[in-house]
Structure formats: structure tokens, C-alpha cells
ROZAMI-799806 format. One line per field, with one value per residue (C-alpha): x, y, z; residue in three letters. Coordinates in steps of 0.05 Angstrom, whole numbers. Each point is the difference from the previous one (the first is absolute). Layout:
N
xx = X  ...
yy = Y  ...
zz = Z  ...
residuo = ala  ...
This chain:
842
xx = 0  57  -43  -50  -58  -14  -58  -10  -50  -21  -48  -22  -12  40  23  44  47  23  50  38  61  -41  26  -57  42  54  34  18  -3  -54  -33  -67  33  23  -71  -28  53  -17  -74  13  43  -51  -63  -18  2  -29  -58  -16  -6  -40  -44  -73  9  -20  66  12  63  50  36  64  2  63  34  -1  47  49  -5  3  -46  -49  -33  -73  -44  -67  -49  -44  -60  -41  28  4  -17  71  -2  9  -64  33  15  -45  -43  -57  -54  -11  -59  15  -50  -2  33  26  75  36  61  53  12  73  -13  54  71  -23  -43  57  47  -51  -4  75  1  -47  44  -48  54  -46  -59  -51  -56  -54  -3  -58  -6  -53  -33  -5  -65  31  -31  42  15  10  71  49  56  11  53  32  43  53  21  55  -10  55  54  -18  26  2  24  -62  -44  32  -17  -73  -3  22  -52  -54  22  -13  -71  -14  28  -46  -60  29  32  73  22  54  41  15  50  -40  56  -15  11  -40  -26  -65  -28  -46  -42  -41  -75  -52  -47  -58  2  -17  49  -36  10  73  11  -32  44  62  -21  -8  68  31  -34  23  73  -7  -30  53  59  -17  73  8  -66  -57  -65  -21  18  17  72  8  -10  49  68  47  -54  -25  -69  -38  -42  -59  -41  27  -48  -56  -31  15  74  60  71  61  3  59  58  -22  54  -6  2  53  69  30  -34  -22  -52  -57  37  -28  47  9  -6  73  19  -39  44  64  37  14  -74  -12  -48  19  12  -22  66  -1  -72  16  55  -47  -54  50  23  -72  -13  -72  -21  -67  -19  -34  -49  -6  3  63  52  26  -65  -68  -60  -39  -67  -52  52  37  71  -9  41  36  -19  -74  -31  -27  -32  -8  52  -54  -34  -46  -41  25  -1  -53  -11  -30  -46  -61  16  3  -63  -41  19  -5  69  -30  -53  33  60  25  72  16  75  42  66  41  -6  47  55  49  10  66  16  -9  -64  -51  -60  -65  -53  -72  -58  -67  -51  -66  -50  -68  -35  -72  21  60  55  76  46  59  56  68  54  18  42  -14  -75  -43  -37  -65  -56  -62  -16  -74  7  68  67  -7  22  -8  28  -68  -37  19  -27  -22  51  -26  56  -6  40  74  14  59  55  -16  -67  40  1  -72  -48  -59  -72  -21  -58  -71  -13  71  19  11  -30  14  56  66  50  62  -13  71  59  71  39  -10  41  -27  3  -40  -33  -34  -30  -75  -1  33  40  34  31  23  -21  34  -42  12  8  -72  -30  -60  39  36  67  15  -52  5  -56  -18  -44  -30  -41  -65  1  -69  -8  63  -1  -21  56  4  49  24  40  59  47  63  62  42  40  -44  -49  -72  -30  -58  -67  -47  -65  -54  -46  49  -5  -73  -4  71  61  -4  16  73  38  -56  8  9  67  11  9  -49  -34  34  -46  -74  -17  -63  -60  -14  -64  -49  -11  72  -8  -6  0  61  -11  29  34  -12  52  21  35  66  -6  3  72  52  -47  -41  -74  -64  -61  -74  -61  -22  -69  -48  -35  4  60  -13  42  -31  8  -20  -1  -34  -69  -7  26  6  12  38  5  61  -22  -12  -76  -34  -35  -22  -75  1  28  -29  17  74  -4  -30  49  -14  31  68  55  -8  66  9  25  5  -3  -2  -44  -49  -75  -25  -67  0  -43  -33  66  32  47  3  -46  13  -65  -40  34  -24  -69  26  55  -47  -51  -3  -73  -11  -61  35  62  -39  -35  65  35  -46  5  74  41  72  64  62  67  56  71  38  3  24  -8  -20  -8  29  62  18  18  9  76  7  11  -60  21  -6  -65  -29  17  -34  -61  -8  4  -50  -51  11  -30  -66  -62  -37  -60  -22  43  12  75  56  75  29  42  73  9  65  6  40  -23  -11  -45  -36  -15  -26  -46  -27  -15  -36  -43  -18  33  26  73  49  37  74  27  71  10  47  -42  -29  -69  2  -63  8  14  61  39  2  -70  -12  -65  4  -66  -26  -50  19  -41  3  -33  -29  -34  -66  -3  -59  -50  -34  -74  -18  -40  -57  -18  51  -27  -21  61  75  33  72  41  59  61  63  62  28  64  21  -54  -31  -44  29  -53  10  -63  -72  -34  -69  -3  1  -57  -53  -74  -1  62  -30  -62  43  52  -42  -23  71  29  -56  18  70  -10  51  1  71  42  45  47  59  -6  -67  -6  -53  -41  -4  -14  -55  -59  35  -31  54  2  44  59  -17  -20  50  -14  39  4  34  33  42  60  21  -2  58  -37  -10  -72  -32  -13  -66  -16  -55  -32  13  -33  6  59  -34  60  45  6  20  68  13  -6  66  19  6
yy = 0  48  42  50  -32  -72  -40  -67  -57  -28  -59  15  74  55  58  60  14  72  41  -62  39  45  -6  -21  -6  54  -25  -66  21  -52  14  -15  -55  -32  5  -34  -55  -11  -8  -46  -44  -5  -2  -73  8  71  -18  -61  47  54  -37  19  54  71  37  71  32  51  33  40  25  41  -47  -3  59  10  12  75  0  -58  -17  13  -61  -14  -45  -33  -47  10  -20  57  0  -15  -69  -55  -38  -67  19  -43  41  -1  53  10  43  43  45  55  -27  -60  -7  -45  -31  -40  -72  -20  -67  -4  23  48  38  2  27  53  22  6  39  53  3  -35  -21  -22  -47  -6  -52  -22  -67  -23  -17  9  -57  1  40  57  -22  6  -67  -9  14  -57  27  38  53  34  61  5  72  24  66  49  -35  -69  -36  -64  -41  19  -17  -70  -11  20  -43  -61  12  10  -64  -40  26  -13  -70  -14  12  -42  56  1  72  22  62  55  54  60  37  58  -7  -60  -69  -26  -67  -37  -63  -37  -6  -48  54  -16  65  72  58  26  -67  -4  72  -14  -61  39  56  -49  -30  70  15  -66  15  69  -28  -54  43  72  21  -26  1  50  -6  73  44  62  19  24  -72  -31  25  -58  -49  -37  16  -63  31  -46  49  -21  -59  49  -12  73  -3  -22  -24  3  -66  -46  11  71  54  57  73  16  30  -69  -53  -46  -54  -29  -67  -66  -32  -65  -5  -22  66  39  -31  27  57  28  6  62  27  -31  41  -21  -32  -46  -20  -14  -49  -35  -9  -24  -52  -25  28  23  -4  32  -61  -29  58  13  -72  12  -50  -17  -9  -33  44  12  -33  28  36  -13  -3  38  -13  59  44  -13  -17  -62  -68  -33  -48  -47  -13  59  -27  56  57  49  24  -67  -3  22  -53  -54  21  -1  -73  -68  -31  -70  11  38  -20  72  8  29  7  58  -20  54  4  58  -9  42  7  -5  72  -14  41  -25  -30  -8  -48  10  -47  13  -55  -14  -11  -31  17  24  47  -6  48  4  4  46  -14  36  -25  54  -9  -74  -1  3  66  -16  33  -32  25  -12  20  -31  30  63  -8  72  65  32  -36  -12  -60  -5  -34  -20  -10  -64  -30  -14  -72  -45  -7  -73  23  19  -74  -16  -32  -41  0  35  -41  26  34  27  72  10  -67  -18  -18  37  -5  39  47  28  6  26  58  74  63  51  71  32  -27  52  -45  5  52  -19  -56  0  -65  -33  -74  -52  -62  -71  -22  -26  46  44  65  -19  28  64  49  63  15  54  -15  63  6  37  36  -27  -67  -32  -56  38  7  7  -38  35  -27  47  12  -44  31  43  -42  -62  -23  -6  -69  -16  12  -57  -6  50  -54  -9  74  -8  -68  -10  -35  -62  -67  -14  -15  23  76  28  35  6  66  26  -63  -32  -60  0  -1  -38  43  8  -20  57  4  21  61  69  68  43  68  67  51  74  37  65  19  3  -76  -14  19  -48  -59  -25  10  -12  45  -16  38  -12  -31  23  -65  -67  -45  -71  -62  -40  -76  -42  -76  -45  10  68  70  28  71  5  66  27  -29  -69  5  -31  56  -43  4  76  6  -57  37  -8  -74  -27  -56  11  69  -26  -42  -74  -13  4  68  51  74  66  59  54  -1  70  34  62  61  45  35  -66  2  -56  17  -36  26  -34  -66  4  -21  -66  -19  -27  -36  -76  -19  -16  45  60  -12  -5  66  35  -31  38  65  -2  -40  -16  -15  -39  32  -52  21  -63  -75  -44  -70  -30  -71  -28  45  48  68  40  -6  26  75  44  13  -75  -7  59  -33  -64  40  33  -68  -28  55  -7  -69  25  -26  49  31  54  -19  57  -13  49  9  54  35  16  73  20  73  46  -9  74  5  -63  27  65  -36  -47  58  38  -62  -3  -67  -24  -3  -47  -64  -8  -71  -25  -34  -51  -11  -67  -12  -6  -13  60  75  19  61  -32  28  73  38  75  32  71  -5  -26  -60  -42  -66  3  -44  24  -6  45  52  63  17  53  64  29  -44  -51  -5  -73  -19  8  68  -24  -63  -6  -28  -36  -35  -64  11  -68  -28  69  45  70  54  43  43  1  7  28  18  -38  -48  -13  -1  -75  -8  43  -45  -62  26  -3  -71  -23  32  -20  -73  9  34  -1  34  28  39  -42  60  19  76  31  75  14  43  -58  -53  40  -28  -56  -68  -53  -59  -60  19  -46  47  30  63  51  76  56  54  62  -17  -30  48  6  -44  -55  14  4  71  10  -74  -16  -69  -40  -66  -67  -47  -67  -32  17  -20  46  -34  23  74  38  72  19
zz = 0  -15  -47  28  -39  -17  -30  35  1  67  4  -72  14  -34  44  -13  58  4  41  19  24  47  71  46  64  0  63  -34  -73  -13  -68  -30  -40  67  26  -62  5  73  -12  -59  46  56  -43  15  75  4  -46  43  59  -36  -50  -1  53  -19  -2  26  -26  26  -58  1  -72  11  49  76  8  57  75  -11  -61  0  -66  -12  11  -35  36  -53  5  -63  -68  -50  -74  -21  32  -52  -12  16  72  44  47  49  9  75  23  60  36  -52  -62  -37  -9  -50  31  -38  19  0  -32  -53  -15  -54  50  50  -54  -18  72  4  -65  30  63  47  48  56  -10  57  3  49  35  -44  -73  -53  -37  -77  6  40  66  62  32  75  23  -12  43  65  8  60  -12  55  -2  49  35  16  41  -26  -62  -39  60  40  -60  -2  74  -12  -63  38  54  -52  -35  63  5  -73  4  58  -46  -57  -41  -21  -16  -49  17  -51  15  -25  -37  46  76  23  -15  -29  23  -48  13  -51  14  -28  -26  47  41  -18  2  62  35  -19  22  67  11  -19  47  58  -16  3  65  29  -18  31  64  8  -22  14  -1  -71  -39  -10  -38  2  -60  41  -11  71  24  -48  24  10  -19  -61  -27  -18  -56  -9  -41  -68  2  -11  -69  -19  19  -41  16  -44  -38  15  -50  -15  -1  50  -19  52  -8  -13  -45  57  -9  41  4  26  50  38  75  3  -34  52  53  -33  32  -70  -18  -43  -52  -67  -63  -70  -19  60  -14  -73  22  48  -53  -51  50  6  70  11  73  -19  -42  62  -3  -75  -24  -41  -23  69  37  -6  -8  64  7  -45  -41  -64  -26  -64  -61  -27  58  3  66  -31  11  66  25  26  -66  7  58  47  -49  25  -72  -16  60  -42  -53  53  37  -65  -15  31  -10  7  -52  -57  -42  -1  27  68  -9  -24  -30  -34  -76  -13  -51  -39  -74  -38  18  74  6  49  -34  38  -24  -21  -15  -33  15  -35  56  -17  66  6  -56  -46  19  -4  60  -11  50  8  46  51  62  7  -15  -62  0  -36  -39  -31  -71  -14  -73  -12  -17  -42  -72  -22  28  -14  56  72  37  72  46  69  49  40  57  -8  -21  19  -51  -16  -29  -62  -17  18  -49  22  25  64  28  6  66  3  -12  -75  -19  -72  -48  -1  -58  -16  -59  0  46  -3  29  3  8  48  -25  57  63  43  52  1  -56  -66  -32  -68  -23  -64  -2  -44  -6  -23  -72  -5  53  -9  1  -63  21  37  25  42  49  50  60  30  63  -13  67  18  33  29  -51  -63  -52  -76  -44  -63  -58  -14  -57  6  30  -46  -50  9  -53  18  8  -45  34  9  -40  19  26  57  14  17  32  26  -27  -43  31  10  -62  -46  0  -70  -6  -75  -36  -51  -21  -59  0  15  74  20  17  74  35  -13  76  7  -45  29  -35  -7  32  -19  45  -1  -42  -32  -64  38  12  -75  -12  -27  -13  -59  14  -38  11  2  23  71  -4  54  14  37  -5  -25  -10  -57  7  -59  -8  -50  28  32  13  71  23  66  39  33  67  -32  -6  -60  -39  -58  15  -1  -71  -43  -65  17  18  -65  -18  -74  3  21  -34  15  37  76  22  56  -18  38  -15  24  -5  -18  -12  -45  11  -52  -13  -19  60  53  57  66  28  -54  15  73  -23  -28  50  53  -43  -4  -12  -74  -7  32  -42  -65  15  17  -59  -48  39  15  -50  18  -36  20  -18  1  14  19  -15  57  -28  -66  -23  65  -2  56  -30  64  1  -70  -9  -13  -72  -15  39  -39  -67  24  23  -68  -34  50  -15  -74  8  28  -36  -43  32  48  60  50  4  -16  3  44  -51  11  -18  -32  20  43  72  8  -61  21  69  -30  -48  53  46  -56  -13  74  11  68  -22  -35  16  -10  -3  -5  -67  31  62  20  27  76  39  47  0  -40  -24  -69  -9  17  -1  -16  20  -6  55  68  19  63  19  70  51  29  76  17  -23  25  -11  -51  6  -39  -59  23  70  -9  -40  8  8  -5  3  49  -36  19  -28  32  40  23  44  9  -43  -6  -7  -62  0  -24  -68  -11  -74  -66  17  -52  21  -8  43  55  0  7  48  63  -14  -14  62  47  -15  31  67  56  68  0  -49  -46  -7  43  2  -20  19  51  -48  -51  53  36  -39  -38  -12  -3  -49  -10  -44  -58  -57  -48  -41  -40  4  -37  41  -4  43  67  59  48  50  -51  -20  -69  -22  -38  -14  -50  -3  -64  18  33  -16  7  -34  58  73  58  3  -73  18  5  -4  -74
residuo = met  ala  asp  ser  lys  glu  arg  val  arg  val  asp  gly  arg  glu  leu  val  leu  thr  asn  leu  asp  lys  val  met  tyr  pro  glu  thr  gly  thr  thr  lys  ala  asp  val  leu  ala  tyr  tyr  ala  ala  val  ala  pro  val  leu  ile  ala  ala  ala  ala  asn  arg  pro  ala  thr  arg  lys  arg  trp  val  his  gly  val  gly  thr  ala  gly  ala  pro  gly  glu  met  phe  phe  gln  lys  asn  leu  asp  his  ser  thr  pro  gly  trp  val  pro  arg  ala  ala  ile  thr  his  lys  gln  arg  thr  ile  gln  tyr  pro  leu  val  asn  asp  ala  ala  thr  leu  thr  trp  leu  ala  gln  ile  ala  ala  leu  glu  ile  his  val  pro  gln  trp  arg  val  asp  pro  his  gly  asn  ala  leu  pro  pro  asp  arg  leu  val  leu  asp  leu  asp  pro  gly  glu  gly  ala  gly  leu  ala  glu  cys  val  glu  val  ala  lys  leu  ala  arg  gly  ile  leu  gln  asp  val  gly  leu  glu  pro  val  pro  val  thr  ser  gly  ser  lys  gly  ile  his  leu  tyr  ala  ala  leu  asp  gly  thr  gln  ser  ser  asp  gln  val  ser  glu  phe  ala  his  glu  leu  ala  arg  ala  leu  glu  ala  asp  his  pro  glu  leu  ala  val  ser  asp  met  lys  lys  thr  leu  arg  thr  gly  lys  val  leu  val  asp  trp  ser  gln  asn  asn  ala  ala  lys  thr  thr  ile  val  pro  tyr  ser  leu  arg  gly  arg  leu  arg  pro  thr  val  ala  ala  pro  arg  thr  trp  arg  glu  leu  gly  ser  ala  ser  leu  his  gln  leu  asp  tyr  arg  glu  val  met  lys  arg  val  lys  ala  gly  lys  asp  pro  phe  ala  ala  ile  ser  gly  gly  ala  asp  gly  ala  ala  pro  ala  gly  arg  gly  ser  gly  ser  gly  gly  ser  ala  gly  gly  ser  gly  asp  gly  gly  his  gly  asp  pro  arg  leu  glu  lys  tyr  arg  thr  met  arg  asp  gln  gly  ala  thr  pro  glu  pro  phe  thr  ala  glu  gln  his  gln  ser  arg  asn  asp  ala  gly  thr  leu  gln  glu  ser  phe  val  ile  gln  glu  his  his  ala  ser  arg  leu  his  tyr  asp  phe  arg  leu  glu  arg  asp  gly  val  leu  val  ser  trp  ala  leu  pro  lys  gly  val  pro  thr  ser  lys  ala  lys  asn  his  leu  ala  val  gln  thr  glu  asp  his  pro  met  asp  tyr  ala  asp  phe  glu  gly  thr  ile  pro  lys  gly  gln  tyr  gly  ala  gly  thr  val  ser  ile  trp  asp  arg  gly  his  tyr  glu  cys  glu  lys  trp  ile  ala  gly  lys  glu  val  ile  ala  thr  leu  thr  gly  gly  lys  asp  gly  gly  leu  gly  gly  thr  arg  arg  phe  ala  leu  ile  his  thr  gly  arg  ala  asp  asp  gln  trp  leu  ile  his  leu  met  asp  pro  pro  ala  gly  gln  ala  ala  ala  glu  pro  ala  ala  ser  ser  ala  ala  arg  thr  gly  pro  ser  pro  arg  gly  lys  ala  ser  arg  ser  gly  ala  ala  ser  ser  pro  ala  pro  ala  pro  asp  pro  ala  asp  leu  ser  pro  met  leu  ala  ser  ala  gly  thr  arg  ala  asp  leu  ala  asp  lys  asp  trp  gln  phe  glu  leu  lys  trp  asp  gly  val  arg  ala  leu  val  leu  gly  asp  glu  lys  arg  ile  arg  leu  ile  ser  arg  asn  ser  asn  asp  met  ser  ala  ser  tyr  pro  glu  leu  thr  asp  arg  ala  cys  trp  pro  pro  gln  asp  phe  ala  ala  asp  gly  glu  ile  ile  ala  thr  gly  pro  ser  gly  arg  pro  asp  phe  gly  leu  leu  gln  gly  arg  met  lys  leu  ser  lys  ala  ala  asp  val  ala  lys  ala  gln  ala  ala  thr  pro  val  arg  leu  met  leu  phe  asp  leu  leu  thr  glu  gly  gly  glu  asp  leu  arg  arg  arg  pro  leu  ser  glu  arg  arg  thr  arg  leu  glu  gly  phe  leu  ala  gly  leu  pro  ala  gly  pro  cys  pro  leu  gly  leu  ser  glu  val  ile  asp  ala  asp  val  gly  his  leu  leu  glu  ser  ala  glu  glu  leu  gly  leu  glu  gly  ile  met  ala  lys  arg  ser  asp  gly  arg  tyr  val  gly  gln  arg  ser  arg  ser  trp  leu  lys  leu  lys  phe  glu  lys  thr  gln  glu  val  val  val  gly  gly  trp  arg  pro  gly  asn  gly  gly  arg  arg  asp  ser  val  gly  ser  leu  leu  leu  gly  ile  pro  asp  gly  ala  lys  leu  arg  tyr  val  gly  arg  val  gly  ser  gly  phe  ser  ser  arg  glu  leu  gln  glu  leu  arg  gln  arg  leu  asp  ala  leu  pro  arg  lys  thr  ser  pro  phe  thr  asp  val  pro  ala  glu  asp  ala  ala  asp  ala  arg  trp  val  ser  ala  arg  leu  val  gly  glu  val  thr  phe  gly  glu  trp  thr  gly  ser  gly  lys  leu  arg  his  pro  val  trp  arg  gly  trp  arg  leu  asp  lys  ala  pro  ala  asp  val  val  val  glu
């Protein structure tokens, strides 16, 4: 490290080390390069002592200074924005705010701390689990601090007395010369007591020493009582307190270290505070007295603890039976009745470059409902989420991830049948497994990881995912498919049917590129419509787009087989009975197919009129349909072909699907069939938007020419609209006045926000006379006593009548207010083709 700047790789992470020749300890000439070399040398033993403990740092950016001019020290808890994303961390909520602390779990993080001149690292006596929850303390500490007139020799006397008391209760303490003036005594605990209980025990121990040896020990913090005595500071067992971690440097005039020692050493007349060079030699020689506490190389892990690989506070040494993190797993299962494993062997390995590789497994679980269990190894357990809709296969749609209890490591190998009557009863099989690289793990908040699966696994190679806590219920997360890391090619996404129903069975996921040979058509039940995202002209840069008019109607998937034609709505309802003119088999080509389009009704001006369509959407009786069919004819505008003749076309680019669709419609039988092709308009997007607005149309659609058809919302399809529209859920209504006294004055509207319904305002205009007549009857059929909303203003709730949040409608509006309400909404009509869960903010 002779140069002042160097780029290094530590545990697979790249760091730039700067100002390497800066003197951090002027009295000894110790440089920043020396500090970095020290922390690199002691990383295995320091990390074992610090892992999974929120770390507070003391930083001397300009060095510790001299006796006459001490350096400025920065005390830091919260991580700042410059922190690398890969630094493991935990978000701890205090009384008034939440602080993100680093976890010193790996050598790269320790090197980063040394780079930013964090000479001292302080940690509590408790750890966090992989969810960010504080575990009970797993060690006790006594800080033996000599007052004026006392020194290290007196601290040794008190340490030996305290050792006798601790041994009487079955604890074997390890001494640490603090690197300052005194000695710290640590004892490993079994994690069954709270911080308050441990603090009370330590306080009683300190009082007992003071009572038996008043000339030597004191338990009161007052400085006036400490002259010539040793303070037995028990307070650092408080959950809010921290102690310098063993093997940390001290920010004193000389580079001393909080150094673990043996009891034989404490009996030596030459006992002194060790400096960093002496500690480096001890570690190099394999000496780590603190291993009995931390579970390092020289000592077995204490009960209920783990000896982590590569610095993680990992799996339990007793097969997982004593690990408190697995208590919930054990209590939910009968070990004698289920074949599930109850052991927790370590699965960590390293790749050819020596980088730690943690394992993952994704299991297909046919329980009461099919779901997929997503499990990541973390600190000796499998942190687990259930994915009701499977692993996401598109960046355009996040899937719900429900966090479940931690599982033992041996669950990564489990396949079998959980018997009826047992928790999770059903068949479990491994869908994919392999290793992952952790990019970010903010316990309980966010995880970013790149998973590399097996050769025949469902992932089909390498995928990068983010798991993000929603901030609502403790177990509610979202899982998002991300772009691959820079310089790494993206793995091929799975077929879109998996995006809706979950991954394909193991070994059967499609992972080819653009289909070069015909793919078999999917089961029609597995088809779901591709949805567009809101966009602007700025989103159209640098890609090849095709443009169509946006049809103001009802979306329909058209499914044709040898005998019949079916029309399926966006929320999977069969609409065939409502539009018999569109389901005449003689109007369609004879082959099997699945197509996508929009049902429209045109008004006198020739433009699509969504209001007209309202009169036909809800009809199903043949007589009513026949009457409306004459009064309100409809037309089906087709814009995509998903399958044809038993071949799946969804993985082909849109340009190819469009060519197939044109050929498909060219084969229509002659006759008055109300089918049409949604034309692709070859024009400048600006001119196209102007023309569409002049014609009074809703807007235009922009679709990526190379895009595939995915059964969910995507940025490959964008809708550019002139008028702002928003789908809403009706949760209540207010009576009208005057001529509307017996009807509805306004509807109270909401948008789902997780499990809640967020109130977005009320609408009282835009209703036709017929709708006003029907509204009251429709709403009276869905009464409820309490509001379904979270935050209705008092003036809107005063005379409100609440209804079950089952009905979806659509409004136009001017803009969103600062408080998240719709400004000047106008009713457009019901959306019977959509369910409340489909409603999102446009």
C-alpha cells in the first residue's frame, strides 16, 4: 500500500482506498494503510465478535491528533447516502426515529469502515435476526474501569473476584484488556433472558463485589466514589448501550486494541494494553481467546448460538434444536408426524475466487393453494417468503411475498408430502436451487440478491430480485425482478403463463430465445391480458414503437376452438352471452386461436362512446340482449394474436404477431361480421396525437415492435391519453338534494392500498338519468355498517351510507390534489370487467 490510492477487491467487492499515507496516529506514525492492514489481518476474529450487531462508529477523519492537539472525533450511528448498497445493515426504531446501522458481517464492510476512518466499532450485547428484529442478549459484559489512583493491577483483582461469582452460576468469562485503562469481562448467555434481566443480574453482581470488597470495587457511577477503586460498570448490558467490540482499535494517542486475553496472561506482572502490531501477531499465530464467546475457530459456539462461516453468526452447533430463531418453526410442527427436517447443518461454500456463496431454494408447494416458497440462507437459517402468484417473470409486475417463519438449513433439501392435519399439508418439490450473491440486505426492509439456479431449474439461469417490505403488515413484502448486474447478460424470462399462475414445474420452464420452432399453445385458462402502463412522449425515445388508436371500450380475450367462440373479460368473466353478434362461429376462421381486442360502441359522431356501452355490459338474458343489440350495435377491434392453430405466439415479437394477425383476419369469411383490425398508423407521434385529440378520441397506444406478449402490466405497451381517467372502487354514497332527494347525490371513491382502501374523493356529476335510477338499487344491495375507507374527512362522512367495496367504476378528473384526492371528478361509468384488486393509480 505504498501509493496514496489503490483499488482492491475484498470478498468479491471492489473498493477504492484513498489517502493511504495519511498519519492516523502521529505519536507512532501509524498510517491509514497500517490501519487497513490491521483490520484485514484480524477480520475473521473481529467479524465473529461483531456479526449481526448494529455497529456504532467513532471516526477520526484527520487522525487522533496529539496530547496537545487532539483530533476531531465524529460519533456516527446512522448510515449516510454514500454507503455502498452491499453493506449489510439493520433498521432499528428508537423512540423518535429509525436508524440504519451497518452490520460488520464481512471483510468488505470492515475494510469500508477502515477506509472512512472508523477506528472504533461499538456494538450492543444483542444481535438482530435476518428480519431486523432484536434477539435477546447472548452475552453479558462487565466494564472494569479504574478510578484515579487505581490501575490495571486493581482491575485484574476485581476481574478474578467477578470470575468466581460468574463460575458459581455456570458462566465462564473471558477477559479483554480494553485498549484504554481497564478490562472488559464477557460471558456467553443462552439467549433466554431479556436485556433488563441481564442488566439486573449484572447490577446485583456489581453490588455484591462492592459489599464484599468496599476498599476495591464500587458499583456507583459517581466519580467522587471511585478514587483508588475499580468501577464495576454493569450498565452496558442495557439494550440501548454499546461496548467497543473485541479486536477494535482505540482512538487514543497510541494504536491500542480491545484485545481478548487468557486468564494466565492476566496473572502476569508484565500485563499491559496491547497495540495493533502485538494483536496482529497473536491472531496470525492462531490465538483467539474470545472464540469461547463468539464461536470462532478455537471455541465451540455457546448454546443456542452459531459458529458462522466467513464471519456470519450462523447455524446452531446442536443441529438447530437450540437456535431461538427456529422456535416458531418447531412449535408449528409435530416432529413425530411430519417428514420435514429439524436440523440446521451449514450449507455455505465458496466459489473459485474464494467469495462466500450462500444457498437458496425455491420450492413448489401444493398446499391448500399452490404457492412457491422462496428461501435464502442467512446466518445459518433459511429466511423464507411464500409467493402466492409465483416468481415474477417480468419487471413490469411485482408479486406479493408473504414472509414466513425461518426454516432450518436442511429444509433446502426437502421434498416430500406433509400429511393432512399438519401445518402446510401438501406436496413439496424443489423447483430450483443454487447459490446467490447478496447485494443488499437491510434486515426487515429490503433485500437485493442475484440467484444462480440449477441447469434444469425453473429460474433458467441467473436472476436478480429485490424483496421490499411494504411498510404495512409485518409480513407483507413485494418481490421484483430486476435488470441483471452491469456486465451480465439477462436470463431469458419464463413464459407469460408462469407470470400469472406461478413458475412452471421443475425442468419444464421455457428458456429459449425468440421462438425458432413452434411452441405449443397454452391452456386457454392460463391466458391473461397484457396491460399497458401510462406514458408520455418522453418515454418513446430510442426505441421502435408502433402506434394505434386507443379504443374507448371493453377489453376482451377471444378464444376460439372448433365449436365455439368465447369472450373473456379482463377479470376472467365470460361475456359471450352479452355480445352474441361477436361469437357467431361462422364469422371466424376455422382454426383454434386466441386473440386480443376491444369491444366498442360508436355514437352518432362515429367515435367510440364508453357511455353507450354501459347499456350492454351488464345484460345476459337473451331477450334483453336482443333488444339492446338492435339499439346499440357493437364492434370488436382486434390488435393482437396470441395463439393460432395450436401454436403459442406470445414469445414472438409484436411485429411478427402483427403479421400473423393480418393474415388471420384476411381469412375471415365473407359477410357482415362486426370485426375489425386496429390499424397501425405510420405517422409522427406529435401529429398523431393532435389528430386524435381533434377527433375527440381518448388517446393513442404505443407498443414496442420487439415486445413480447406478457400476461400482466408492462412498459412495452404505453397509453398516451389526453383526458385523465382513473378507475375507482365505490365504498359509500351520500343522499342527494332537490330532484335527487330519493337517489344518490354522490359516490364516495377509493383506491386499494394494500389491504386498505384509500379515500380519494367523491363524484356527483356525469350520471345519466338511467344510471341515477339504477344506482340506489345497486348500492342498497351492498350495505355495511362501517366505513371501508381509512381516512374519510368528517364533512364527507357525516351523512354517508357505506357499502361493501366490490363495485368498480371509472371517472375523468382534472388533477390530483396535494392531499391525494381527485380534483373535479366526473363519472364515466361502471367497469364490470374489472375487480377492485385490479384498480391502481394511473
